[in-house]
C-alpha positions in Angstrom: -1.1 -0.6 28.0 -2.7 -3.5 30.4 -2.5 -2.6 34.1 -3.4 -4.7 37.0 -5.4 -3.0 40.0 -6.0 -5.0 43.6 -8.5 -4.6 46.2 -11.3 -2.8 44.2 -14.0 -2.1 45.8 -17.1 -4.7 45.3 -19.4 -1.8 44.0 -16.5 -0.3 41.2 -16.0 -3.7 40.2 -19.4 -4.6 39.1 -19.5 -1.4 37.2 -16.2 -1.9 35.4 -17.7 -5.7 34.7 -20.9 -4.0 33.3 -19.0 -1.5 31.2 -17.0 -4.8 30.0 -20.0 -6.1 29.1 -21.5 -3.6 27.2 -18.2 -2.6 25.5 -17.8 -6.2 24.1 -21.6 -6.0 22.8 -21.1 -2.8 20.8 -17.8 -4.3 19.5 -19.2 -7.7 19.0 -18.5 -7.7 15.5 -20.7 -7.2 12.3 -23.8 -9.0 12.2 -26.7 -6.7 14.0 -30.0 -8.5 15.5 -32.7 -7.3 17.2 -34.0 -3.8 17.6 -33.5 -0.7 20.3 -36.6 0.5 21.9 -37.0 4.4 21.1 -38.1 6.9 23.8 -41.6 6.7 23.5 -42.2 2.8 23.2 -41.7 2.7 19.4 -38.8 0.2 17.8 -36.0 1.6 16.6 -33.3 -0.2 14.4 -30.1 -1.2 15.6 -27.6 0.8 13.5 -25.6 -1.6 10.7 -22.2 -2.0 11.5 -19.6 -3.3 9.4 -16.7 -4.3 11.0 -12.8 -5.2 10.3 -10.3 -7.1 11.9 -6.6 -5.7 12.4 -3.8 -6.7 14.2 -2.0 -4.7 16.6 1.1 -4.1 14.4 -1.3 -2.9 11.8 -3.1 -0.2 13.9 -3.4 3.4 14.1 -1.6 4.7 17.7 -2.7 8.3 17.1 -5.1 10.2 14.8 -2.7 12.7 13.8 -1.5 12.8 10.1 1.9 11.1 10.5 3.6 8.7 7.9 1.3 5.8 9.4 -1.5 7.5 7.4 0.5 6.7 4.5 2.5 3.5 5.5 0.2 1.8 8.2 -1.9 -0.7 7.0 -4.9 1.0 9.0 -3.8 4.3 8.8 -4.0 4.0 5.1 -7.7 3.1 5.3 -8.8 5.6 8.0 -7.7 8.7 6.2 -9.8 7.7 2.9 -12.9 7.3 4.7 -12.9 10.0 7.1 -11.4 13.0 4.3 -12.2 13.4 0.8 -9.8 13.8 -2.3 -9.9 16.3 -5.1 -10.8 12.4 -7.0 -10.5 8.9 -6.2 -9.7 5.7 -8.2 -12.5 3.9 -8.9 -12.7 0.1 -8.6 -11.2 -2.4 -11.0 -11.3 -3.6 -13.8 -11.2 0.1 -15.0 -9.9 2.0 -12.3 -11.0 5.4 -13.5 -10.2 8.5 -12.0 -13.7 9.6 -10.4 -14.6 13.3 -9.4 -14.8 13.7 -5.4 -14.3 17.0 -4.1 -13.6 18.0 -7.6 -16.2 17.6 -10.4 -14.0 18.5 -13.3 -10.6 19.9 -14.5 -8.5 20.8 -17.3 -4.9 21.8 -18.2 -3.9 22.9 -21.5 -0.1 22.0 -20.8 -0.2 19.8 -18.1 1.2 22.0 -15.7 -1.1 24.2 -14.5 -4.4 22.8 -13.7 -7.4 24.4 -12.6 -10.0 22.2 -10.5 -13.4 23.2 -9.9 -14.9 22.4 -6.5 -18.3 21.1 -6.0 -20.7 23.9 -3.7 -22.0 23.0 -0.8 -20.1 20.4 0.8 -19.4 20.5 4.1 -16.6 19.3 6.6 -17.9 17.1 9.7 -18.3 20.5 11.9 -20.5 21.9 9.3 -17.5 24.5 7.9 -18.0 24.7 3.9 -15.2 23.2 2.0 -14.2 25.7 0.0 -11.0 26.1 -2.5 -9.1 28.2 0.2 -8.7 24.2 1.6 -7.3 22.6 -1.4 -4.7 25.6 -1.3 -3.7 25.4 2.5 -3.6 21.6 1.7 -1.2 22.0 -1.0 0.7 24.8 0.3 1.2 23.6 3.8 0.0 20.1 4.0 1.5 18.5 1.8 5.0 20.1 3.1 4.4 19.0 6.6 5.8 15.5 5.9 8.0 14.6 3.1 5.7 11.3 3.1 3.1 13.6 1.7 5.6 15.2 -1.1 4.8 13.5 -4.2 5.9 15.1 -7.4 2.1 15.6 -8.6 1.3 18.1 -5.5 4.6 20.1 -5.6 3.5 23.6 -7.2 5.4 26.6 -7.8 2.3 28.8 -7.9 -1.3 28.2 -6.5 -4.2 30.8 -7.0 -7.4 30.8 -5.5 -9.7 32.0 -8.4 -13.0 32.0 -6.6 -14.8 29.9 -3.7 -14.7 26.9 -5.6 -12.2 27.2 -8.4 -8.6 26.6 -7.8 -6.0 27.1 -10.1 -2.1 25.5 -9.2 0.9 25.2 -11.4 3.5 22.3 -11.3 7.0 22.1 -10.7 7.2 19.9 -13.4 4.2 18.9 -16.2 2.2 16.1 -15.1 0.3 14.4 -18.0 -2.1 12.3 -15.8 -2.1 9.1 -17.9 -2.7 11.1 -21.0 -5.3 12.9 -19.2 -7.0 9.8 -17.6 -5.3 10.8 -14.2 -4.9 14.6 -13.3 -2.5 15.7 -10.1 -3.5 15.3 -6.5 -4.5 11.3 -6.4 -3.9 10.3 -2.5 -4.0 13.4 -0.8 -6.3 14.2 1.8 -8.1 17.7 1.8 -7.7 19.0 5.3 -9.7 21.7 6.8 -7.9 25.1 6.9 -10.1 26.5 9.7 -8.7 23.4 11.8 -4.6 23.1 10.9 -4.1 26.5 10.0 -2.9 27.2 13.8 -0.9 24.2 14.2 0.6 24.7 10.4 4.0 24.3 11.7 3.8 21.3 13.7 0.7 19.4 11.4 2.8 15.7 12.2 2.6 16.2 15.6 -1.2 17.6 16.0 -3.3 15.3 18.0 -6.5 15.5 15.5 -8.8 14.0 18.1 -11.8 15.2 16.5 -10.6 14.1 12.8 -12.9 16.3 10.8 -12.7 15.5 7.1 -15.4 15.7 4.7 -15.6 12.1 3.6 -18.5 9.4 3.7 -17.5 8.4 7.4 -16.9 10.6 10.5 -15.3 10.1 13.4 -17.5 8.4 16.7 -14.8 7.1 18.8 -11.5 6.3 18.9 -9.5 4.2 21.2 -5.4 3.5 21.0 -4.9 0.2 20.5 -8.6 -0.8 20.6 -10.5 0.9 17.7 -11.8 3.3 15.5 -15.4 3.6 15.5 -16.8 5.8 12.0 -20.2 6.2 11.7 -22.1 7.7 8.5 -21.7 11.2 7.0 -25.3 11.2 6.1 -24.2 14.7 4.3 -21.6 13.2 2.1 -22.2 13.8 -1.7 -21.6 10.9 -3.1 -23.6 7.6 -3.4 -23.6 5.5 -0.1 -22.2 4.7 2.1 -25.0 1.7 3.1 -23.9 1.1 6.2 -24.5 2.8 9.4 -20.9 2.5 11.2 -17.9 1.0 10.2 -15.5 -0.2 13.4 -11.5 -1.0 12.7 -11.0 -3.7 15.3 -7.6 -4.4 16.7 -6.5 -7.7 18.0 -3.1 -9.0 19.7 -2.3 -11.3 16.7 -3.8 -13.0 13.3 -4.6 -15.6 15.2 -7.0 -13.8 17.2 -8.3 -11.9 14.2 -9.2 -15.1 12.3 -11.0 -16.5 14.8 -13.2 -13.3 15.3 -14.1 -13.7 11.7 -15.1 -17.3 12.2 -17.4 -16.1 15.0 -19.0 -13.3 13.4 -17.3 -10.7 15.6 -16.0 -9.1 12.5 -17.1 -9.3 8.8 -13.7 -9.2 6.6 -9.7 -8.9 7.4 -9.0 -5.1 7.3 -6.1 -5.0 4.9 -5.0 -7.4 2.0 -7.1 -10.4 3.3 -4.9 -13.4 4.5 -1.8 -15.9 3.7 -2.5 -18.9 1.5 -1.8 -20.8 4.9 -4.3 -19.2 6.9 -7.0 -19.3 4.2 -7.5 -23.1 4.6 -9.6 -22.5 8.1 -12.2 -20.6 6.4 -12.9 -23.0 3.8 -16.5 -24.9 3.8 -17.7 -22.8 6.6 -21.1 -21.4 7.0 -21.8 -17.6 6.0 -17.9 -17.4 4.8 -16.8 -16.7 1.3 -13.5 -16.9 0.0 -12.6 -14.3 -2.6 -9.5 -14.4 -4.3 -8.2 -11.8 -7.0 -5.0 -10.9 -8.4 -3.4 -8.6 -5.6 -1.7 -5.5 -5.2 2.0 -6.7 -3.5 4.9 -7.7 -5.9 8.0 -8.6 -4.1 11.5 -8.3 -6.1 15.4 -9.0 -5.9 17.1 -5.9 -5.2 20.7 -5.6 -5.9 22.8 -3.1 -4.3 25.3 -1.9 -7.4 27.0 0.6 -5.3 28.6 -2.7 -3.7 32.2 -3.0 -4.8 31.5 -6.8 -5.6 30.7 -8.9 -8.5 27.1 -8.0 -8.2 27.8 -5.4 -10.5 28.8 -7.8 -13.0 25.3 -7.8 -15.1 26.3 -11.5 -15.9 26.1 -12.1 -12.3 23.0 -10.9 -11.9 21.4 -12.3 -15.3 22.9 -16.0 -13.7 20.8 -15.6 -10.6 17.6 -14.6 -12.2 17.9 -17.6 -14.3 18.4 -20.0 -11.5 15.5 -18.6 -9.0 13.2 -21.1 -9.5 10.2 -18.8 -9.1 7.5 -21.4 -9.8 8.6 -23.2 -6.9 8.5 -20.0 -4.7 5.1 -19.4 -5.6 3.9 -23.2 -5.1 5.8 -23.1 -1.7 5.7 -19.6 -0.3 2.3 -19.1 -1.5 0.8 -22.7 -1.9 0.1 -21.9 -5.9 -1.5 -18.7 -5.0 0.6 -16.3 -7.0 1.8 -15.8 -10.6 5.2 -14.7 -12.5 5.5 -10.9 -12.7 7.9 -8.9 -14.9 8.2 -5.7 -13.4 6.3 -3.1 -11.6 3.3 -3.1 -14.2 0.5 -5.5 -13.5 -0.4 -8.3 -16.5 -3.9 -7.2 -16.7 -2.5 -3.3 -16.8 -3.0 -1.8 -20.8 1.2 -0.1 -19.8 2.3 -3.9 -19.3 4.7 -5.0 -21.9 4.8 -8.4 -22.6 7.9 -8.2 -24.4 10.4 -7.4 -21.9 13.5 -9.6 -21.1 12.5 -13.2 -19.2 14.7 -15.0 -17.4 13.1 -18.3 -17.0 14.0 -20.9 -14.8 17.1 -22.7 -16.7 19.9 -23.3 -14.4 22.0 -24.6 -17.4 21.5 -21.1 -19.1 22.9 -20.0 -15.5 26.0 -21.7 -15.4 26.7 -20.9 -18.7 26.5 -17.1 -18.7 28.8 -17.5 -15.4 31.4 -19.5 -17.2 31.2 -17.3 -20.3 32.3 -14.4 -17.8 34.7 -16.5 -16.5 33.9 -17.6 -13.2 35.0 -21.0 -11.8 35.4 -22.8 -8.7 39.2 -22.8 -8.1 39.2 -23.7 -4.9 36.9 -26.6 -5.3 34.6 -26.0 -2.5 31.8 -25.3 -4.5 31.3 -22.0 -4.5 32.4 -20.0 -7.8 35.4 -17.6 -7.8 35.7 -14.1 -9.0 38.1 -14.3 -12.0 40.0 -11.1 -11.3 40.3 -11.2 -7.4 39.7 -14.7 -6.8 37.3 -14.1 -3.8 34.1 -16.7 -3.3 30.8 -15.5 -5.2 29.3 -15.0 -1.3 27.1 -12.5 -0.8 25.1 -10.7 2.3 21.9 -11.2 1.9 19.7 -9.4 5.1 16.0 -10.2 5.1 13.3 -8.8 7.1 12.7 -11.0 10.0 9.6 -9.6 10.6 8.1 -11.3 7.2 7.7 -15.1 7.0 7.2 -15.3 3.7 10.2 -12.9 2.8 12.4 -15.1 4.9 10.9 -18.4 3.0 11.5 -16.6 -0.2 15.2 -16.0 0.5 16.3 -19.2 1.8 14.7 -20.9 -1.4 16.6 -18.5 -3.4 19.9 -19.0 -1.6 18.9 -22.7 -2.3 19.0 -22.0 -6.2 21.6 -20.4 -6.1 23.7 -22.6 -4.3 23.3 -24.8 -7.0 25.2 -22.6 -9.8 28.3 -21.9 -7.3 26.9 -18.8 -5.5 26.7 -18.7 -1.9 24.0 -16.5 0.3 24.0 -15.4 3.8 20.8 -15.4 4.8 20.5 -12.9 7.4 16.8 -12.3 9.1 17.3 -8.7 10.5 14.8 -6.3 12.2 12.6 -4.0 9.9 14.3 -0.9 10.7 17.8 -1.4 10.3 17.0 -3.3 7.0 15.2 -0.2 5.8 18.4 1.9 6.7 20.2 -0.7 4.9 18.1 -0.8 1.7 17.7 2.8 1.7 21.5 3.6 2.0 22.8 1.7 -0.7 26.4 3.8 -0.3 26.6 2.3 3.3 27.2 -1.3 1.8 25.3 -3.0 4.4 23.6 -5.4 1.9 24.7 -6.9 -1.4 21.4 -8.6 -2.6 17.7 -8.2 -0.7 14.0 -8.5 -1.1 11.6 -5.7 -1.3 8.1 -6.0 -1.7 5.5 -2.7 -2.6 1.7 -2.1 -3.9 2.7 -0.2 -6.8 -1.3 0.1 -7.7 -2.6 0.5 -11.3 -1.4 3.5 -12.9 0.4 4.9 -9.9 3.7 6.6 -11.3 5.5 6.8 -7.7 6.8 3.6 -8.4 9.0 4.4 -11.0 11.3 6.5 -8.4 13.1 3.1 -7.4 14.4 3.2 -10.2 15.1 6.8 -10.9 18.7 7.6 -11.1 20.1 7.6 -7.4 22.6 10.7 -8.7 19.6 12.2 -10.3 17.0 12.5 -7.2 16.5 8.9 -6.3 18.3 9.2 -3.3 15.9 7.5 -0.5 14.0 5.2 -3.1 16.3 3.7 -5.2 17.8 0.6 -3.3 20.0 -0.5 -6.0 22.0 2.7 -6.6 21.0 2.3 -10.1 21.8 5.4 -12.4 20.8 5.0 -16.0 20.1 8.7 -18.1 18.3 6.8 -20.7 15.6 5.4 -17.9 15.4 8.7 -16.6 14.7 10.8 -20.0 11.8 8.1 -20.4 10.7 8.7 -17.0 10.4 12.2 -17.4 8.4 12.1 -20.8 6.2 9.6 -19.2 5.3 11.9 -16.3 4.3 14.7 -18.8 2.6 12.5 -21.6 0.0 13.9 -23.5 -1.9 11.0 -24.5 -2.5 7.3 -23.6 -0.1 5.8 -26.6 2.7 8.1 -25.9 2.7 7.2 -22.2 2.5 3.6 -22.8 5.3 3.8 -25.2 7.7 5.4 -22.6 6.5 2.8 -20.2 7.3 0.0 -22.3 10.9 1.1 -22.7 11.1 1.9 -18.8 10.1 -1.9 -18.7 12.4 -3.4 -20.9 15.3 -1.2 -19.6 15.1 -2.5 -16.4 14.7 -5.8 -17.6 17.8 -5.4 -19.4 19.8 -3.6 -16.7 18.7 -5.4 -14.0 19.0 -3.4 -10.8 16.2 -5.7 -9.7 14.8 -9.0 -10.4 10.9 -9.4 -10.3 10.0 -12.5 -8.8 5.8 -13.6 -8.4 2.5 -11.5 -7.6 0.4 -13.2 -4.8 -3.2 -13.3 -5.2 -5.5 -11.4 -2.8 -7.0 -13.9 -0.4 -9.9 -12.2 1.2 -12.3 -14.5 3.6 -15.7 -12.4 4.4 -18.5 -12.8 6.3 -21.9 -13.1 4.2 -24.4 -13.0 6.9 -24.4 -8.9 7.5 -23.2 -7.1 4.8 -23.0 -7.7 0.8 -21.5 -6.2 -2.3 -18.1 -6.2 -1.3 -15.9 -4.5 -3.8 -12.9 -6.0 -5.8 -9.8 -4.1 -6.4 -6.8 -6.1 -6.3 -8.3 -7.1 -3.0 -11.3 -6.0 -0.9 -9.9 -3.1 1.2 -6.2 -1.7 0.5 -4.7 1.3 0.0 -7.0 1.8 -3.4 -9.9 0.5 -2.1 -11.9 1.9 0.1 -15.4 0.8 -1.7 -15.8 -2.0 0.3 -17.2 0.3 3.3 -18.9 2.5 1.1 -20.5 0.6 -1.4 -21.0 -2.7 0.8 -24.8 -2.8 1.8 -26.9 -4.5 4.7 -28.1 -8.1 4.0 -31.8 -8.4 3.9 
């Protein structure tokens, strides 16, 4: 909030000016210079501060454990640094499950799991973390907001065996990728002694002290300005090696990028920069541009509830043959993107290389449509439905806040015009569009775009394709229904071995490629310009800072 006051007393004005100067010094960025004078005249080194820049729309307005922790860029970087999980996903290329609060775990049937906690771990206020905190988290926190209710933490029974041992039984078996990934990922373990008194209103609890047990603890928070964290000296793990982490907020991407050039920040806080912005950092001193296959996958979603020819598989196939995916990669992402064929990244062991691929082929698209009886009966350049005679003209609302989405949809509309299909591209505010997409039975859209960040071995992404009429409501934007897909999904989630899991993953990818409720496009690269004059050792995991990767903050070390 910005305020303007007139007629300030001169003394107050001087004090205010001094405060601003000091604040700028504190948050000027990553590079640390000089040393402070400790009491008695001894030299005391300045703390090494690692600073990440976020735009205002990415920032946290409150520390309450709302869905901003889950879906907000800053929120999903904040809580994994302040709160521990039972286990955490390690960085690439292996993405192994690394013990965190739990030092080990076991199961005999993939449904009842026993976790053994580290002893002597403390929350930031000095209270010990015990099995009762895990019990409270599973009994109350995960049910406080639907965003935390993953299948793998939905329990029918929870037993505290002793102070450091907890056992819980899941509603459905969870095979954990053949034992590779147990249940409980992406769930912050919260302190019972703080949250129990407010258990009935957790999302609205101010949580101003943000007491967790993670590698960093809260030092100061100013809504709309910054989150200031300091190293938890008593953390159980190796690191952190920097003394402080600051998430600094900027009014625009341009302001954020300028701060990186000046050295006021060390890195971009989430998912790097777009290819156009990356050009400005080339050749600059003390800046390196890191690139890797990114987390994000955009795809076309078709509304199969809508009573239009989009329900005809031949129409969807023709659309996917007609879309020039390489042109999207070249124009929208300046070449920093590769083709994808499903939710699974090509480098993952579960990627099925043999799914049906709809490579760019305009003649094939026209052939498919002609074979299904679509012709231009009225000569206006748009094909007609052989049953109703109506034009193949579809509503295509798109997120007005994402320029790359608008560009992509407009390229798609140009491609489809070549085969006689008209798309009415309608930039739509994000909130309205989400209402349209996640309520396909309202029939407010026919074709649109979604982008998500599946992550490695993240079973949650399959919920987009779980049958709408079998629990998929709220996720399934396509109104897709397939008993065959559902049976493989159930088997995958409870698979005993990696080979069994891979078999069902292959089948699900095949089914989606044949049924085409979604059409997959490209995978943009993660482009991360970083400062090299303050800290070193940024950790790569489909980008250096994202929801699966807090490791850059934990493992980065000061430049000597």
